C-alpha positions as CSV (number, residue, x, y, z in Angstrom):
1,M,12.1,23.8,8.7
2,T,14.8,22.8,10.9
3,S,13.2,20.6,13.1
4,P,10.8,17.6,12.5
5,P,7.1,18.7,12.6
6,G,5.8,18.4,15.8
7,G,8.8,17.4,17.5
8,I,7.9,14.0,18.5
9,R,8.9,10.6,17.9
10,Y,7.0,7.3,18.4
11,P,9.3,4.4,19.3
12,R,7.3,0.9,19.6
13,P,8.3,-2.0,21.1
14,G,9.1,-5.2,19.1
15,A,5.7,-7.6,18.6
16,S,4.7,-11.0,19.8
17,K,3.7,-13.9,17.8
18,R,0.4,-12.6,19.0
19,K,0.2,-9.4,17.5
20,A,1.7,-10.9,14.2
21,S,-1.3,-13.3,13.9
22,A,-3.6,-10.4,14.7
23,I,-2.5,-8.5,11.7
24,E,-3.0,-11.7,9.4
25,D,-6.6,-12.0,10.9
26,L,-7.0,-8.7,10.0
27,G,-5.6,-9.1,6.3
28,R,-8.4,-11.7,6.3
29,K,-11.2,-9.4,7.3
30,I,-10.1,-7.1,4.6
31,A,-9.7,-9.6,2.3
32,E,-13.5,-10.9,3.1
33,E,-14.7,-7.7,2.9
34,G,-13.4,-6.6,-0.5
35,L,-14.3,-10.0,-2.1
36,S,-18.0,-9.5,-0.7
37,I,-18.3,-5.4,-2.3
38,G,-16.6,-6.1,-5.2
39,A,-13.4,-3.7,-4.1
40,I,-11.1,-7.1,-4.7
41,K,-12.1,-8.9,-7.9
42,L,-10.7,-11.9,-9.4
43,D,-11.3,-13.5,-12.6
44,P,-8.7,-15.8,-14.6
45,D,-11.5,-16.5,-17.1
46,N,-12.1,-13.0,-18.4
47,P,-9.1,-10.9,-17.2
48,F,-9.2,-7.3,-16.8
49,Q,-7.3,-4.7,-18.7
50,W,-4.8,-2.9,-16.5
51,A,-3.7,0.7,-17.2
52,S,-0.1,-0.7,-18.7
53,G,-2.6,-2.9,-21.4
54,Y,-1.7,-6.1,-19.7
55,R,-4.8,-8.5,-19.0
56,M,-4.5,-9.5,-15.5
57,P,-7.0,-11.7,-13.4
58,V,-7.4,-9.6,-10.5
59,Y,-8.5,-6.1,-10.1
60,N,-8.5,-4.0,-6.7
61,D,-10.2,-0.6,-5.9
62,N,-9.6,0.0,-2.6
63,R,-11.7,3.2,-2.3
64,M,-14.6,1.1,-2.2
65,F,-13.3,0.5,1.3
66,L,-13.7,4.6,2.3
67,F,-18.1,3.9,2.2
68,Y,-17.9,1.3,5.1
69,P,-16.7,2.8,8.4
70,E,-16.2,-0.8,10.1
71,T,-13.7,-1.4,7.4
72,R,-12.0,1.6,7.8
73,K,-11.3,1.3,11.2
74,T,-10.1,-2.4,10.5
75,I,-7.7,-0.7,8.1
76,V,-6.2,1.9,10.2
77,R,-6.1,-1.1,13.5
78,G,-4.0,-2.7,11.1
79,L,-1.5,-0.2,10.1
80,A,-0.9,0.9,13.6
81,R,-0.3,-2.7,14.8
82,T,1.9,-2.7,12.3
83,I,3.9,0.2,13.1
84,E,4.1,-1.7,16.6
85,E,5.1,-5.0,15.4
86,E,7.9,-3.9,13.4
87,G,8.9,-1.1,16.0
88,I,9.1,1.5,13.8
89,S,10.1,4.8,14.8
90,F,8.5,8.1,13.2
91,D,7.9,11.6,12.9
92,V,5.3,12.1,10.3
93,V,2.5,10.0,8.3
94,A,2.3,10.5,4.6
95,G,-0.3,9.6,2.5
96,T,0.1,9.3,-1.5
97,A,-2.5,11.2,-3.6
98,T,-5.3,10.2,-3.6
99,A,-5.9,7.1,-2.6
100,G,-3.4,7.0,0.6
101,I,-4.7,10.5,1.8
102,P,-8.0,8.6,3.8
103,H,-6.2,5.8,5.2
104,G,-2.8,8.0,6.0
105,T,-5.1,10.9,7.9
106,S,-6.9,8.0,10.0
107,L,-3.8,6.7,10.8
108,A,-2.4,10.3,11.8
109,D,-5.3,10.8,13.9
110,L,-4.9,7.8,15.8
111,L,-1.5,8.5,16.6
112,G,-1.2,11.9,17.1
113,A,1.0,12.7,14.6
114,P,1.6,15.3,11.8
115,F,0.2,14.5,8.5
116,I,1.3,15.4,5.0
117,Y,0.8,14.1,1.7
118,I,2.5,13.4,-1.3
119,R,1.1,14.4,-5.1
120,D,2.4,11.8,-7.9
121,K,4.0,15.0,-9.7
122,P,4.2,18.8,-8.4
123,K,1.7,21.3,-9.0
124,S,1.4,23.1,-12.4
125,H,0.8,26.5,-10.6
126,G,1.6,28.5,-7.7
127,L,4.3,27.3,-5.4
128,R,4.7,23.9,-7.5
129,N,4.1,22.1,-4.5
130,R,4.8,18.1,-4.6
131,I,4.3,17.3,-1.0
132,E,1.4,19.1,0.9
133,G,1.5,20.0,4.4
134,I,4.6,21.8,4.8
135,D,5.8,25.3,3.5
136,A,7.0,24.9,-0.3
137,E,9.7,26.8,0.7
138,S,10.9,24.5,3.3
139,D,11.5,20.7,3.7
140,L,11.1,17.9,6.4
141,G,14.3,18.9,8.0
142,G,15.3,15.2,8.4
143,S,11.8,13.8,10.0
144,E,11.4,10.0,9.7
145,V,8.2,9.7,7.5
146,I,5.9,6.6,7.1
147,V,4.5,6.5,3.7
148,V,0.9,4.8,3.8
149,E,-0.3,3.5,0.2
150,D,-3.5,1.8,-0.7
151,L,-2.3,-0.8,-3.4
152,I,1.3,-1.7,-4.5
153,S,1.2,-3.6,-7.9
154,T,4.5,-2.8,-9.8
155,G,5.6,-0.5,-7.0
156,G,6.5,2.5,-9.4
157,S,4.5,5.2,-8.2
158,S,5.1,3.8,-4.5
159,V,8.5,4.3,-5.0
160,A,8.3,7.8,-6.6
161,A,6.6,8.6,-3.3
162,V,9.4,7.5,-1.1
163,E,11.9,9.4,-3.2
164,A,9.8,12.2,-3.0
165,V,10.3,12.2,0.3
166,R,13.7,11.9,0.7
167,D,14.3,14.8,-2.0
168,A,12.3,16.9,0.8
169,N,15.3,16.0,3.1
170,G,13.1,13.3,4.8
171,I,14.1,10.1,6.0
172,C,11.9,7.2,4.9
173,G,12.5,3.3,5.5
174,Y,8.8,2.0,5.1
175,C,5.9,1.9,3.1
176,L,2.6,0.6,4.5
177,A,0.0,-0.8,2.1
178,I,-3.7,-2.0,2.4
179,F,-3.0,-4.7,-0.1
180,S,0.2,-6.0,-2.2
181,Y,0.2,-8.5,-5.3
182,G,3.8,-9.3,-4.0
183,L,5.0,-8.6,-7.4
184,D,9.0,-9.5,-8.1
185,R,9.1,-5.9,-10.0
186,A,7.9,-4.2,-6.7
187,A,10.4,-6.2,-4.3
188,E,12.9,-5.0,-7.1
189,Q,12.0,-1.5,-7.2
190,F,12.1,-1.3,-3.5
191,A,15.0,-3.0,-3.0
192,A,17.2,-0.8,-5.9
193,L,16.6,2.5,-3.4
194,D,19.5,3.7,-1.9
195,P,18.9,3.1,1.4
196,P,15.8,0.4,0.4
197,C,12.6,0.9,1.7
198,E,10.7,-1.8,3.7
199,V,7.3,-2.6,2.7
200,R,4.5,-3.9,4.4
201,S,1.1,-4.9,3.2
202,L,-2.0,-5.8,5.6
203,L,-3.1,-8.1,2.8
204,T,-1.0,-10.3,0.9
205,F,-1.8,-12.3,-2.1
206,D,-1.3,-15.3,-0.3
207,I,-3.9,-14.7,2.1
208,L,-6.2,-13.6,-0.4
209,L,-5.9,-16.5,-2.4
210,D,-6.5,-18.4,0.5
211,V,-10.0,-16.3,1.7
212,A,-10.8,-16.9,-1.9
213,R,-10.6,-20.8,-1.9
214,T,-11.9,-21.3,1.7
215,G,-15.1,-19.2,1.3
216,G,-15.9,-20.9,-2.2
217,H,-15.4,-18.0,-4.5
218,L,-13.2,-19.6,-6.9
219,S,-13.0,-23.1,-7.7
220,D,-9.3,-25.1,-7.4
221,K,-8.8,-24.5,-11.1
222,Q,-9.3,-21.1,-11.0
223,I,-7.0,-20.3,-7.9
224,S,-4.2,-22.6,-9.8
225,L,-4.6,-19.9,-12.4
226,L,-4.2,-17.1,-10.1
227,T,-1.1,-18.7,-8.5
228,E,0.3,-19.1,-12.0
229,W,-0.5,-15.6,-12.5
230,R,1.8,-14.2,-9.5
231,E,5.0,-16.1,-10.5
232,D,4.8,-14.7,-14.2
233,P,2.4,-11.9,-14.5
234,F,3.5,-10.1,-17.5
235,N,3.3,-13.2,-19.5
236,W,0.5,-14.8,-18.1
237,G,-2.1,-13.5,-20.4
238,Q,-0.3,-13.8,-23.6
239,K,0.1,-17.5,-22.5
240,H,-3.5,-17.9,-22.1
241,G,-5.0,-16.3,-25.0
242,F,-5.3,-12.5,-23.7
243,P,-2.2,-10.4,-25.2
244,K,-1.4,-7.3,-24.2
245,V,-3.9,-4.5,-25.2
246,K,-1.6,-1.9,-27.6
């Protein structure tokens, strides 16, 4: 590929305070819906075992949002507003496999942009594609690509997706997410990229805690435990009697 797919760029003007407030309002809606349907679970008294073996007081399954049309619309509106607010220029929208694909597709449809998706690893057969939507014998031709992720926890898989875009001769300066835990480990990994990649999330952990508190989902003590977890997530479980599962 010698030119950007579609040959189109989407410059956006800077944001006003009103738009920044609108993004936060959308984040609160996502938090309220997530807590209501169980897509976001908070339980510092009986924490969840993550795939890493750590016991954590929060669990997120954004795939549950796919069942609710209005929430899907809220998410894609939020992603589009973020692009406008940040003045992001781009050629292509990329979704991470698999959870970032539906929301990335919706965003690309809304903006009339080309879409690709990024596998966690190349296929083991055929042309062994890592990025789907372009010819395996070509590349992104210097296109500016926005990566759409559903959740950022420690950041490893999201950073790998950004690296895959760059390895395919794409330019990626932004990763947009529905929700981020805001962990230092993720921030460090994105900052360590050369050049660094900016992360923008519709729902932040601080907004989630505020919605949980004001909505009566958790006690003040539980909110305090969750705040403490975010400050030191990988030692929190051991400290409170929930050691890492080997």
